C-alpha positions in Angstrom: -5.1 14.0 6.4 -7.6 12.6 4.1 -9.4 10.3 6.3 -12.8 11.0 7.8 -13.0 11.7 11.5 -15.3 8.8 12.0 -12.6 6.4 10.7 -9.9 8.1 12.6 -11.8 7.7 16.0 -12.4 4.1 15.1 -8.8 3.3 14.4 -7.7 5.3 17.6 -10.0 3.4 19.7 -8.5 0.1 18.4 -5.1 1.4 18.9 -5.7 2.3 22.5 -7.2 -1.1 23.2 -4.0 -2.7 21.8 -2.1 -0.5 24.4 -4.5 -1.5 27.2 -4.0 -5.0 26.5 -0.3 -4.8 26.4 0.1 -6.1 22.7 3.4 -5.4 21.2 2.6 -6.7 17.9 -0.8 -6.3 16.4 -2.3 -5.7 12.8 -3.5 -2.3 11.7 -4.5 -3.3 8.1 -5.2 -6.5 6.7 -3.8 -6.9 3.0 -6.2 -9.3 1.5 -5.3 -10.5 -1.8 -8.1 -12.8 -3.2 -6.2 -13.4 -6.5 -2.9 -12.6 -8.7 -4.6 -12.3 -12.0 -4.6 -8.9 -13.5 -5.6 -7.2 -16.7 -2.5 -5.0 -16.9 1.2 -6.0 -17.0 3.0 -3.2 -15.2 6.8 -2.8 -15.5 7.3 -2.5 -11.6 4.9 -5.5 -10.6 6.3 -8.5 -9.0 2.9 -10.2 -8.5 1.9 -11.6 -11.8 4.8 -13.6 -13.3 3.0 -17.0 -12.0 1.8 -19.8 -14.4 -1.9 -19.8 -15.4 -2.7 -22.5 -12.8 -1.7 -20.0 -10.1 -3.3 -17.0 -11.6 -6.6 -18.7 -12.0 -6.9 -19.4 -8.3 -9.2 -17.4 -6.2 -9.7 -17.2 -2.4 -13.3 -18.1 -1.6 -15.8 -15.8 0.3 -15.7 -18.1 3.1 -11.8 -18.0 3.5 -11.6 -14.4 2.8 -14.1 -13.6 5.8 -12.5 -16.0 7.8 -9.2 -14.3 7.5 -10.8 -11.0 8.3 -12.2 -12.4 11.6 -8.9 -14.2 12.5 -6.8 -11.1 11.8 -9.5 -8.7 13.2 -7.8 -5.5 11.9 -9.8 -2.5 11.7 -8.9 -1.8 8.0 -8.9 -4.4 5.2 -7.1 -3.4 1.9 -8.1 -5.7 -1.0 -5.4 -5.8 -3.6 -4.2 -8.4 -6.0 -3.8 -8.8 -9.0 -7.0 -6.9 -10.0 -9.6 -7.6 -7.3 -12.6 -6.9 -9.6 -11.6 -9.9 -11.8 -13.0 -11.9 -8.7 -16.6 -12.8 -9.4 -17.4 -13.2 -5.8 -15.8 -9.9 -4.7 -19.1 -8.1 -4.1 -20.0 -10.8 -1.4 -16.5 -10.5 0.3 -16.8 -6.7 0.3 -20.4 -7.0 1.8 -19.3 -9.5 4.4 -16.4 -7.1 5.5 -18.7 -4.0 5.6 -21.2 -6.2 7.8 -18.2 -6.5 10.3 -17.9 -2.8 10.3 -14.4 -2.9 9.0 -13.1 -0.2 6.8 -12.5 -1.6 3.2 -10.1 -0.1 0.7 -10.7 -1.9 -2.6 -7.6 -1.3 -4.6 -8.2 -1.3 -8.3 -6.9 -0.1 -11.8 -10.5 1.0 -12.5 -10.6 -0.7 -16.0 -13.5 -2.9 -14.9 -15.0 -0.5 -12.2 -17.5 1.0 -14.6 -18.9 -2.3 -15.5 -19.1 -3.5 -12.0 -19.8 -0.2 -10.0 -23.6 -1.3 -9.5 -22.3 -4.4 -7.7 -21.5 -2.0 -4.8 -23.4 0.5 -2.6 -21.8 3.6 -1.3 -21.0 3.2 2.4 -18.8 5.0 4.9 -16.9 1.7 5.1 -16.1 1.3 1.5 -13.4 3.2 -0.4 -12.2 2.6 -3.9 -8.6 3.1 -4.1 -7.7 3.7 -7.7 -4.2 3.3 -8.9 -2.7 6.5 -10.6 1.0 6.5 -10.8 1.3 10.3 -11.7 0.0 12.3 -14.6 -1.4 10.9 -17.9 2.0 10.1 -19.6 3.7 9.0 -16.6 0.8 6.5 -15.5 0.3 5.2 -19.0 4.0 4.4 -19.2 4.0 2.8 -15.7 1.1 0.4 -16.7 2.5 -0.3 -20.1 -0.6 0.6 -21.9 -2.0 3.8 -23.3 -5.3 5.3 -22.4 -5.7 3.9 -19.1 -5.2 7.2 -17.1 -8.3 8.7 -18.9 -10.3 5.5 -18.4 -9.4 5.7 -14.8 -10.2 9.4 -14.2 -13.7 8.8 -16.0 -14.5 6.2 -13.6 -13.2 8.1 -10.5 -15.7 11.0 -11.5 -18.5 8.5 -12.0 -17.9 6.9 -8.4 -17.8 10.3 -6.7 -21.1 11.3 -8.4 -22.6 8.0 -7.1 -21.5 8.8 -3.6 -18.6 6.5 -3.1 -15.6 7.4 -1.1 -12.6 7.3 -3.6 -9.0 7.8 -2.9 -5.9 7.7 -5.1 -2.9 5.2 -4.8 0.1 6.6 -6.3 3.6 4.7 -6.6 6.6 6.6 -7.4 9.5 5.4 -9.7 12.7 6.6 -11.2 12.8 9.7 -13.3 9.9 11.7 -11.8 10.6 15.3 -10.8 9.3 17.0 -7.6 7.4 19.4 -9.9 5.7 16.6 -11.9 4.5 15.0 -8.5 3.4 18.4 -7.0 1.4 19.1 -10.1 -0.3 15.5 -10.0 -1.2 16.2 -6.4 -2.7 19.4 -7.3 -4.8 17.6 -9.9 -5.9 15.0 -7.4 -7.3 17.7 -5.3 -9.2 19.3 -8.1 -10.5 15.8 -9.0 -12.3 15.8 -5.8 -11.1 12.5 -4.3 -10.9 12.0 -0.4 -7.2 11.7 -0.4 -4.2 10.1 -1.8 -1.5 7.7 -0.9 2.0 8.1 -2.1 5.3 6.0 -1.8 8.2 4.9 -3.6 7.9 1.7 -5.5 9.2 -1.3 -3.9 12.0 -3.2 -5.9 10.2 -6.5 -6.4 12.8 -9.3 -7.3 10.4 -10.6 -10.1 9.6 -7.1 -11.7 10.2 -7.2 -15.3 12.1 -4.1 -15.1 14.7 -3.2 -12.3 16.1 0.0 -13.1 12.9 2.0 -12.4 13.1 1.8 -8.7 14.3 4.8 -6.6 16.9 4.2 -4.0 16.1 5.3 -0.2 18.3 8.6 0.0 17.1 9.6 -3.6 13.3 9.1 -2.2 14.0 11.3 0.8 15.5 14.0 -1.2 12.6 13.8 -3.7 9.9 14.1 -1.0 11.6 17.1 0.7 11.4 18.8 -2.7 7.8 17.8 -3.1 6.8 18.8 0.4 8.6 22.2 0.0 6.6 22.9 -3.2 3.4 21.7 -1.5 3.7 24.0 1.6 0.4 25.4 2.3 -1.3 23.7 -0.5 -3.3 21.5 1.8 -3.0 18.2 -0.2 -5.1 15.5 1.2 -2.7 12.6 1.9 -3.9 9.4 3.5 -0.9 9.1 5.6 0.1 9.8 9.3 2.0 13.0 9.7 5.0 11.1 11.0 5.0 8.6 8.2 5.2 11.7 5.8 8.0 13.1 7.9 9.8 9.6 7.6 9.5 10.0 3.7 11.3 13.2 4.0 14.1 11.8 5.8 13.4 13.3 9.3 12.3 10.0 11.2 14.4 6.7 11.5 11.9 3.9 11.9 12.4 0.1 11.8 9.9 -1.8 9.8 6.8 -3.2 11.4 5.5 -5.8 8.9 3.1 -7.3 11.3 1.2 -4.0 11.0 0.1 -5.0 7.5 -0.2 -8.9 7.4 -1.0 -10.5 4.2 -3.5 -13.3 3.4 -3.6 -14.4 -0.3 -4.3 -17.8 -2.1 -1.2 -19.5 -0.6 -2.0 -18.6 3.1 -0.5 -16.0 5.3 2.6 -14.5 3.6 5.8 -14.0 5.4 6.7 -11.4 6.4 4.7 -9.0 4.1 3.1 -8.8 0.9 6.3 -7.2 -0.8 8.6 -10.1 -0.2 7.2 -13.0 -2.4 9.5 -15.9 -1.7 9.7 -16.0 2.1 7.0 -18.6 2.7 3.6 -18.8 4.2 2.0 -19.5 7.5 -1.2 -21.8 8.0 -2.8 -19.3 10.2 -2.8 -15.7 11.4 -1.6 -17.0 14.8 1.3 -18.9 13.3 2.3 -16.0 11.2 2.5 -13.6 14.2 4.2 -16.3 16.4 6.6 -18.1 13.9 7.8 -15.6 11.6 11.4 -14.6 12.2 10.7 -10.9 12.2 14.2 -10.1 13.3 15.4 -11.2 9.9 13.6 -8.3 8.1 14.0 -4.6 7.9 16.3 -2.0 6.1 19.3 -3.0 8.2 18.5 -6.8 8.6 17.9 -8.0 5.0 19.3 -6.8 1.5 15.9 -7.3 -0.1 14.5 -4.7 2.3 17.4 -2.2 1.9 15.4 0.5 0.0 11.9 -0.1 1.0 10.1 2.8 2.5 6.6 1.4 1.7 3.6 2.4 3.9 2.9 -1.3 4.4 6.1 -1.7 6.3 6.5 1.9 7.9 3.0 3.5 8.4 2.3 1.2 11.6 5.8 2.4 12.8 4.7 6.0 12.5 1.5 5.3 14.1 3.2 3.6 17.0 5.6 6.4 17.2 2.6 8.9 17.3 1.1 6.8 20.3 4.2 7.0 22.2 5.0 10.8 21.4 1.7 12.5 20.7 3.4 16.0 21.2 5.9 15.2 18.5 3.1 14.0 16.2 1.1 17.1 16.9 4.1 19.4 16.1 4.8 17.7 12.9 1.0 17.9 11.9 1.2 21.6 12.6 4.2 22.6 10.8 4.5 19.8 8.1 7.5 17.6 7.2 10.7 19.5 7.6 12.2 19.9 4.2 15.8 21.2 5.2 18.6 20.4 7.5 20.2 17.0 8.6 18.3 13.8 7.8 18.0 11.0 10.5 20.8 8.4 10.1 20.1 5.7 7.6 20.3 2.0 9.0 23.6 0.4 8.8 23.5 -2.8 7.0 24.1 -5.9 9.1 24.8 -8.2 6.1 28.3 -8.5 4.9 27.2 -8.3 1.2 24.2 -8.6 -1.0 25.5 -12.1 -1.8 25.2 -13.3 1.7 21.8 -14.9 1.2 21.7 -17.6 -1.5 20.1 -16.5 -4.7 16.6 -18.0 -5.5 16.0 -19.2 -8.9 13.6 -16.6 -10.7 10.2 -17.9 -11.6 9.6 -17.7 -15.5 8.5 -14.3 -16.5 5.3 -14.3 -18.5 3.2 -11.5 -20.3 -0.4 -11.3 -18.9 -3.0 -10.5 -21.6 -5.8 -8.1 -20.9 -8.7 -9.6 -19.3 -12.3 -8.1 -19.6 
């Protein structure tokens, strides 16, 4: 597991406190989206097809830090859009670090070389750089050539300056287990702290819809990847039971409240992946008024193929708290790559047309912003 012991102990202490208090729903990671504007227009992104008046909006420093205080999760993932386009992001990051929260600043790294001196290395700050596979795969994913090489250059610079750096990798259709394993070998040589890896979520508003992997295919793919990677000691920023879930060995329900989202519209229901479900005016209202029973693989057709860590990592952590021996056993032997898989959820909707279709927002092309 590519997470420092200091952070593991801090999160474990937080989880133990939630258990002692008897809290059944609690946040693990705050997803903070201070803007939707991006300097790329990726084929699998459902976040950037808004009109300019929305893309030009920003969360203020005060509102961002108020969200951190209101939620009080031990980890804050700053996403977007491209967060480095936010001119006040250094103040937001500084304020979160002052609260001793662990910050994962998610970025495509195109602006990081220019902005890196706005930040200071800290055990509480990690640059999480998006690399969706090897050079050709990543540049195809972000629909622009040369992005992979620019990102790698800045990753090396950040490591040299003493920053914590991780890789955030999203998988799409057409990737082979051999390619993915080769990429994970590369990230290890690159010297990053670790990598997150998960199948892409099929955003309704993504420009391309034929690039997303179905659930069964995802599980079979991860089994092949983990089989190749046995004894390679890849540093993956996931709990061992989440990795076992990706390999089809655990049957989890989604716990979207584990990764609540605050963006320019408010607190997003139920998670940052479903963009048309509405917003709550406060974190308290999000937790108490969201119809959580309507979401999950078996509950909602939009969630049918989701295996994203924002929905299931908290489920895996909760399982590890309840079953520490199982978690320890999986950590010792790694995800099982053969044998029967856990049963897949049986859909409770009658057909994909059960819910009324929403009119799509007009798709727009986002020009590069420097």
